[in-house]
ROKOL-818153 format. One line per 8 residues: number of its first residue (from 0); their letters; for each residue x, y, z of C-alpha. Coordinates in Angstrom, 1 decimal. Layout:
<nuses>
NUM = A = X Y Z; ... $
</nuses>
This chain:
<nuses>
0 = XXXXXXXX = -15.0 -35.5 -10.4; -14.8 -32.1 -9.4; -13.2 -29.0 -10.4; -11.4 -26.3 -8.0; -9.3 -23.5 -9.4; -6.3 -22.3 -8.8; -5.3 -18.5 -7.6; -3.5 -17.4 -10.2 $
8 = XXXXXXXX = -6.3 -18.8 -12.1; -3.7 -20.1 -15.1; -3.7 -23.7 -13.5; -7.0 -25.9 -12.8; -6.5 -29.0 -10.1; -8.7 -32.0 -9.9; -9.6 -33.8 -6.9; -11.8 -36.6 -6.4 $
16 = XXXXXXXX = -15.1 -36.6 -3.8; -12.2 -38.6 -1.8; -9.5 -36.5 -1.9; -12.1 -33.2 -0.8; -13.4 -35.1 2.2; -9.3 -35.9 3.3; -9.2 -31.8 3.2; -12.1 -31.4 4.8 $
24 = XXXXXXXX = -10.9 -33.3 7.8; -7.6 -32.3 7.9; -9.1 -29.0 8.7; -11.0 -29.9 11.1; -8.7 -29.2 14.4; -10.7 -31.3 16.9; -10.7 -34.3 14.4; -6.8 -33.4 13.9 $
32 = XXXXXXXX = -6.4 -33.5 17.4; -7.8 -37.2 17.5; -5.7 -37.9 14.7; -3.1 -37.2 17.1; -4.2 -38.6 20.5; -3.7 -41.9 17.9; -1.2 -42.3 16.4; 1.1 -41.2 19.3 $
40 = XXXXXXXX = -0.7 -43.6 21.3; -0.1 -46.2 18.4; 3.6 -45.6 19.0; 3.8 -45.7 22.6; 2.3 -49.0 22.4; 4.9 -50.2 19.5; 7.5 -48.8 21.5; 6.2 -49.5 24.9 $
48 = XXXXXXXX = 9.3 -51.8 26.2; 11.7 -49.3 24.9; 10.8 -46.4 26.6; 9.3 -47.8 29.9; 11.5 -47.5 33.2; 10.8 -51.3 33.7; 11.4 -53.3 30.6; 10.5 -56.6 32.5 $
56 = XXXXXXXX = 7.1 -58.6 31.2; 4.2 -56.8 32.2; 6.6 -54.1 33.5; 6.3 -56.5 36.6; 9.0 -56.3 38.8; 7.8 -56.5 42.4; 9.6 -54.4 45.5; 7.6 -55.0 48.2 $
64 = XXXXXXXX = 9.4 -53.1 50.3; 8.6 -49.5 48.2; 4.8 -50.3 48.0; 2.6 -47.4 46.6; 5.0 -44.7 46.9; 3.9 -41.7 46.0; 5.4 -39.6 42.2; 9.4 -38.6 41.5 $
72 = XXXXXXXX = 9.8 -41.3 45.2; 14.0 -42.0 44.8; 15.5 -45.0 46.1; 18.8 -46.4 46.4; 19.2 -50.2 45.0; 21.5 -53.0 45.2; 21.5 -54.7 41.9; 22.1 -58.6 43.4 $
80 = XXXXXXXX = 22.7 -60.7 39.7; 20.4 -64.1 39.8; 22.2 -67.2 39.5; 20.9 -68.3 36.7; 21.5 -67.4 32.9; 19.1 -64.8 31.9; 19.4 -64.3 27.6; 18.8 -61.2 25.9 $
88 = XXXXXXXX = 16.2 -61.3 23.5; 16.3 -60.0 20.0; 15.1 -56.5 19.6; 11.6 -58.2 17.8; 11.0 -60.3 21.0; 12.2 -57.3 23.6; 9.6 -55.1 21.7; 7.2 -57.6 21.6 $
96 = XXXXXXXX = 7.0 -58.9 25.2; 10.4 -56.7 27.0; 13.5 -58.6 28.7; 13.8 -60.7 31.8; 16.0 -58.4 34.2; 19.1 -60.1 35.2; 19.0 -58.8 38.2; 16.8 -58.8 41.6 $
104 = XXXXXXXX = 16.5 -55.2 43.4; 17.0 -54.7 47.0; 16.3 -51.2 48.9; 19.0 -49.8 50.7; 19.6 -46.4 52.7; 23.2 -47.3 53.2; 26.3 -50.1 52.5; 29.7 -50.3 53.6 $
112 = XXXXXXXX = 32.5 -53.0 52.2; 34.1 -55.6 54.6; 36.8 -57.7 53.0; 34.7 -59.8 50.5; 31.7 -58.4 51.9; 28.9 -55.8 51.1; 26.2 -55.1 54.2; 23.6 -53.2 53.5 $
120 = XXXXXXXX = 20.9 -51.3 55.8; 17.7 -52.3 53.8; 15.0 -49.9 53.4; 11.7 -51.4 54.7; 9.5 -48.3 54.8; 10.0 -44.3 55.9; 9.4 -45.0 59.6; 11.4 -48.2 60.2 $
128 = XXXXXXXX = 14.8 -48.7 61.1; 17.0 -50.4 58.6; 17.1 -54.3 58.8; 21.4 -55.2 57.7; 22.1 -57.8 55.2; 24.7 -59.6 54.0; 25.8 -60.2 50.4; 29.2 -62.3 48.9 $
136 = XXXXXXXX = 30.7 -59.3 46.5; 31.4 -62.3 44.1; 27.3 -63.3 44.4; 26.6 -59.8 44.0; 28.1 -59.6 40.8; 27.9 -62.7 38.8; 25.9 -65.4 38.7; 26.6 -68.5 40.6 $
144 = XXXXXXXX = 26.5 -72.2 40.1; 23.9 -73.8 42.3; 24.9 -76.9 42.1; 28.1 -75.7 43.2; 27.7 -72.3 45.3; 31.1 -72.6 47.2; 33.0 -69.3 47.2; 36.8 -69.6 48.2 $
152 = XXXXXXXX = 38.8 -66.5 49.2; 42.0 -66.7 48.8; 43.6 -63.3 50.0; 43.0 -60.7 47.5; 40.7 -63.1 44.8; 37.7 -64.5 45.4; 37.7 -68.0 43.4; 33.9 -69.6 42.5 $
160 = XXXXXXXX = 32.1 -71.9 40.0; 29.2 -69.3 37.4; 26.4 -71.1 36.4; 28.1 -72.5 33.1; 30.1 -74.3 36.0; 33.4 -72.4 34.3; 35.5 -71.2 37.5; 36.4 -67.7 37.8 $
168 = XXXXXXXX = 39.1 -65.6 39.8; 38.5 -61.8 40.3; 40.0 -59.5 42.6; 38.1 -58.5 45.9; 39.1 -54.7 45.0; 38.1 -55.5 41.2; 34.7 -56.6 42.4; 34.4 -53.9 45.1 $
176 = XXXXXXXX = 35.1 -51.0 42.0; 32.3 -52.6 40.0; 29.8 -52.9 42.8; 30.1 -49.0 43.0; 30.1 -48.3 39.6; 27.1 -51.2 38.0; 25.6 -52.0 41.0; 24.3 -49.7 43.1 $
184 = XXXXXXXX = 22.0 -48.0 41.0; 19.2 -44.4 42.1; 15.6 -45.4 40.8; 13.7 -43.1 40.2; 9.2 -43.5 39.8; 8.5 -40.4 38.0; 4.2 -41.7 39.2; 5.4 -43.7 42.1 $
192 = XXXXXXXX = 4.5 -47.0 42.7; 1.5 -49.5 43.3; 0.6 -51.6 46.0; 3.4 -54.6 44.8; 6.0 -52.2 44.2; 5.9 -51.8 41.1; 6.6 -48.6 38.4; 3.2 -47.1 37.5 $
200 = XXXXXXXX = 4.2 -45.4 35.2; 5.7 -48.2 33.0; 2.2 -49.8 34.1; 0.3 -47.1 33.1; 2.4 -46.6 29.0; 1.8 -50.5 28.4; -2.0 -50.2 29.5; -1.6 -48.3 26.2 $
208 = XXXXXXXX = -1.5 -52.1 24.2; -4.4 -53.8 25.7; -6.8 -50.9 25.3; -5.3 -50.6 21.6; -5.2 -54.4 21.1; -8.7 -55.0 21.8; -10.1 -52.6 20.3; -8.5 -53.5 16.9 $
216 = XXXXXXXX = -9.4 -57.1 17.0; -12.8 -56.5 18.7; -13.8 -53.7 15.5; -11.8 -56.6 12.9; -14.2 -58.9 14.1; -17.7 -57.1 14.4; -16.4 -55.7 10.7; -16.4 -59.4 9.7 $
224 = XXXXXXXX = -19.2 -60.5 10.7; -21.2 -57.7 10.7; -20.5 -56.4 7.0; -21.4 -59.8 5.6; -24.3 -60.4 7.8; -25.8 -56.8 6.7; -24.6 -57.0 3.0; -26.6 -60.6 2.8 $
232 = XXXXXXXX = -29.6 -59.2 5.0; -29.8 -55.8 2.8; -29.2 -57.6 -1.0; -31.2 -60.5 -1.0; -33.9 -58.9 1.0; -36.8 -61.2 1.6; -37.3 -64.1 4.3; -32.9 -63.8 4.2 $
240 = XXXXXXXX = -33.1 -60.5 5.9; -35.9 -61.3 8.1; -34.0 -64.4 10.1; -30.8 -62.1 9.5; -32.9 -59.2 11.5; -34.5 -61.3 14.0; -30.8 -62.8 15.1; -30.0 -58.9 15.1 $
248 = XXXXXXXX = -33.3 -58.1 17.2; -32.5 -61.2 19.4; -28.9 -59.6 20.4; -30.3 -55.8 20.2; -32.8 -56.8 23.2; -30.1 -57.2 25.1; -27.5 -55.5 26.9; -24.4 -55.3 25.6 $
256 = XXXXXXXX = -22.5 -55.9 29.1; -25.0 -59.0 29.5; -23.9 -60.1 26.5; -19.8 -59.8 27.1; -20.6 -61.1 30.9; -22.1 -64.4 29.5; -19.4 -64.4 26.3; -16.5 -63.9 28.9 $
264 = XXXXXXXX = -17.6 -66.4 31.3; -18.5 -69.1 28.9; -15.1 -68.4 26.9; -12.8 -68.2 29.9; -10.8 -64.8 30.9; -7.3 -65.5 28.5; -6.1 -62.1 26.3; -7.4 -63.6 23.0 $
272 = XXXXXXXX = -11.0 -64.8 24.6; -11.3 -60.6 25.7; -11.2 -59.8 22.3; -13.4 -62.4 21.1; -16.2 -61.3 23.6; -16.1 -58.0 22.7; -15.9 -58.1 18.9; -18.8 -60.9 19.1 $
280 = XXXXXXXX = -21.0 -58.7 20.4; -20.5 -55.5 18.6; -21.3 -56.5 15.1; -24.8 -56.1 15.5; -24.7 -51.7 14.8; -22.5 -52.5 11.6; -24.8 -54.5 10.5; -27.7 -52.7 10.7 $
288 = XXXXXXXX = -25.7 -49.8 9.0; -24.7 -52.2 6.1; -28.2 -53.6 5.7; -29.4 -49.9 5.5; -27.3 -48.5 2.7; -27.6 -51.6 1.1; -31.2 -51.0 1.0; -30.6 -48.0 -0.2 $
296 = XXXXXXXX = -27.9 -48.8 -3.2; -29.2 -52.2 -4.3; -31.5 -50.3 -6.6; -28.9 -47.9 -8.2; -28.3 -48.3 -12.3; -24.8 -49.7 -11.8; -26.2 -52.1 -9.8; -28.8 -53.3 -12.4 $
304 = XXXXXXXX = -26.5 -53.0 -15.3; -24.0 -55.5 -13.0; -26.6 -58.1 -12.7; -27.4 -57.8 -16.4; -23.8 -58.0 -17.2; -24.4 -61.7 -15.4; -21.8 -60.7 -12.7; -21.9 -63.0 -9.5 $
312 = XXXXXXXX = -23.6 -61.6 -6.1; -20.5 -62.0 -4.5; -19.1 -59.9 -6.7; -21.7 -57.8 -7.0; -22.0 -57.5 -3.4; -18.1 -56.6 -2.3; -16.7 -55.3 -5.3; -20.0 -52.8 -6.4 $
320 = XXXXXXXX = -21.6 -52.1 -3.3; -19.7 -52.3 -0.4; -16.7 -50.0 -1.9; -19.7 -47.4 -2.4; -20.6 -47.5 1.7; -17.0 -47.4 3.2; -17.4 -44.3 4.8; -20.5 -44.9 7.0 $
328 = XXXXXXXX = -18.5 -48.2 8.0; -15.5 -45.8 8.9; -17.7 -43.9 11.0; -19.0 -46.5 12.3; -15.8 -48.3 12.9; -14.1 -45.3 14.6; -17.0 -45.5 17.3; -16.7 -48.9 18.1 $
336 = XXXXXXXX = -13.3 -48.9 18.7; -13.5 -46.4 21.5; -16.9 -48.2 23.2; -14.6 -51.3 22.5; -11.4 -49.7 24.7; -14.4 -48.9 27.3; -15.8 -52.4 27.5; -12.7 -53.6 27.8 $
344 = XXXXXXXX = -11.9 -51.1 30.7; -15.2 -52.2 32.1; -14.8 -55.8 31.9; -11.6 -55.5 33.9; -12.2 -52.8 36.4; -15.4 -55.7 37.2; -12.9 -58.3 37.6; -13.7 -60.8 34.2 $
352 = XXXXXXXX = -11.4 -59.0 31.7; -7.6 -58.9 31.7; -6.2 -60.8 34.4; -3.1 -59.8 36.1; 0.1 -59.3 36.3; -0.9 -58.1 32.5; -1.3 -54.2 32.9; -5.1 -52.8 32.2 $
360 = XXXXXXXX = -6.5 -49.6 32.9; -9.5 -51.1 34.2; -7.7 -53.7 36.6; -5.6 -50.5 38.3; -9.1 -48.6 38.7; -10.4 -51.6 39.8; -7.9 -52.0 42.7; -7.2 -48.1 43.6 $
368 = XXXXXXXX = -10.6 -46.4 43.4; -11.0 -46.5 47.4; -8.2 -44.4 47.6; -10.2 -41.6 45.9; -10.1 -38.3 48.1; -6.5 -39.9 49.6; -2.9 -38.4 49.0; -3.1 -41.7 46.8 $
376 = XXXXXXXX = -6.0 -40.6 45.0; -3.6 -40.6 41.7; -3.2 -44.4 41.3; -7.1 -44.4 40.4; -7.1 -40.8 38.4; -4.1 -41.4 36.0; -5.6 -44.8 34.4; -9.1 -43.0 34.2 $
384 = XXXXXXXX = -7.5 -39.5 32.8; -5.5 -42.2 30.1; -9.1 -43.8 29.3; -10.9 -40.5 28.6; -8.2 -39.3 26.2; -8.5 -42.4 24.1; -11.7 -42.9 23.9; -12.0 -39.0 23.3 $
392 = XXXXXXXX = -9.7 -39.7 20.7; -11.4 -42.3 18.6; -14.6 -40.2 18.9; -12.9 -37.1 17.5; -11.8 -38.8 14.4; -15.2 -40.3 14.0; -17.2 -37.2 14.5; -14.7 -35.2 12.0 $
400 = XXXXXXXX = -14.7 -38.6 9.3; -18.8 -38.2 9.5; -18.5 -34.4 8.9; -16.1 -34.4 5.9; -18.2 -37.4 4.0; -21.6 -35.3 4.7; -21.9 -34.2 1.5; -25.0 -31.7 1.5 $
408 = XXXX = -23.1 -29.9 4.8; -20.6 -29.3 2.7; -22.3 -28.0 -0.1; -21.2 -24.2 0.4 $
</nuses>
């Protein structure tokens, strides 16, 4: 325990080494910046569907007529009700996977009413004339039964059966008013649209989920394997250490990405398999660090005392030794988190990572890197900046933790 005196010299405050390390970490401006970046990224990932403009699953609302539009693009849309029942999910399901849109969006230049119909001039591009299209008012506002799709005009009213096969009647004037208020919408795309007419901002925001998820699961897998292998090798030594080191050296001798490619091709390209593949190749460095720490701590007096008291090897390893090497493990964990994000982006960029339509920053880079140098270069620049910021955040935190735990450099 260390003793710190307050400025008034009337009281003393005892601070443990861990508390002093946390205090040093919080004084490190770069590390605090990294923590802020990570916290903001986590909050965005958790509440992504609540803040994105396109809250459909994977932000996959495709409107091909407005493909690759520039930032701050606005378009008037006609919302046409889908002719099937679309249920709203509960809040948990919504935050996890979004909600399906109950409407399909049609970009329009202009519209007018003609009794029981709405005639729209469809938007087909900036340099092309719009094409007229006609929709029944009831079909725009309400879901019509596919088994009984007839809509009857009784003068001032429209009668039809909805998807629940219930017969309904509405005044034509009432339907026109409802369309003006609820079914004509001006949508703004702050970061433009991609080649499928999807909102770039929404997909960019949802991409942080993939990066953080891959990083988290891959790091947990690497820690589980690496700590176990390193602890066993460092504690038992002898032939056990030689066997584990032989395995580590085999993994170490082959480039990391080659291992990932092989595992992805062997396991498949599903979402969880990417996690597994990245985690299975990142345990080696963890195991080497843990093994080295065990070599030095195993000879300490408290370990010998625990052995003389008859404690089991399992208890000594996981209860007495591991808590004393938490610092280096945390540092390598932060570095591995950043590495996992880059590896996932690289795999997706090469087309063997996260598969469409799930948004991934690496996939976006793969689709739009050819636009670099053109007026649409933002499509590739934005996900690149996002990867840079997130990996920088983890590296800053990792460096800050390393400096905070370095007792010798902070002795004064």
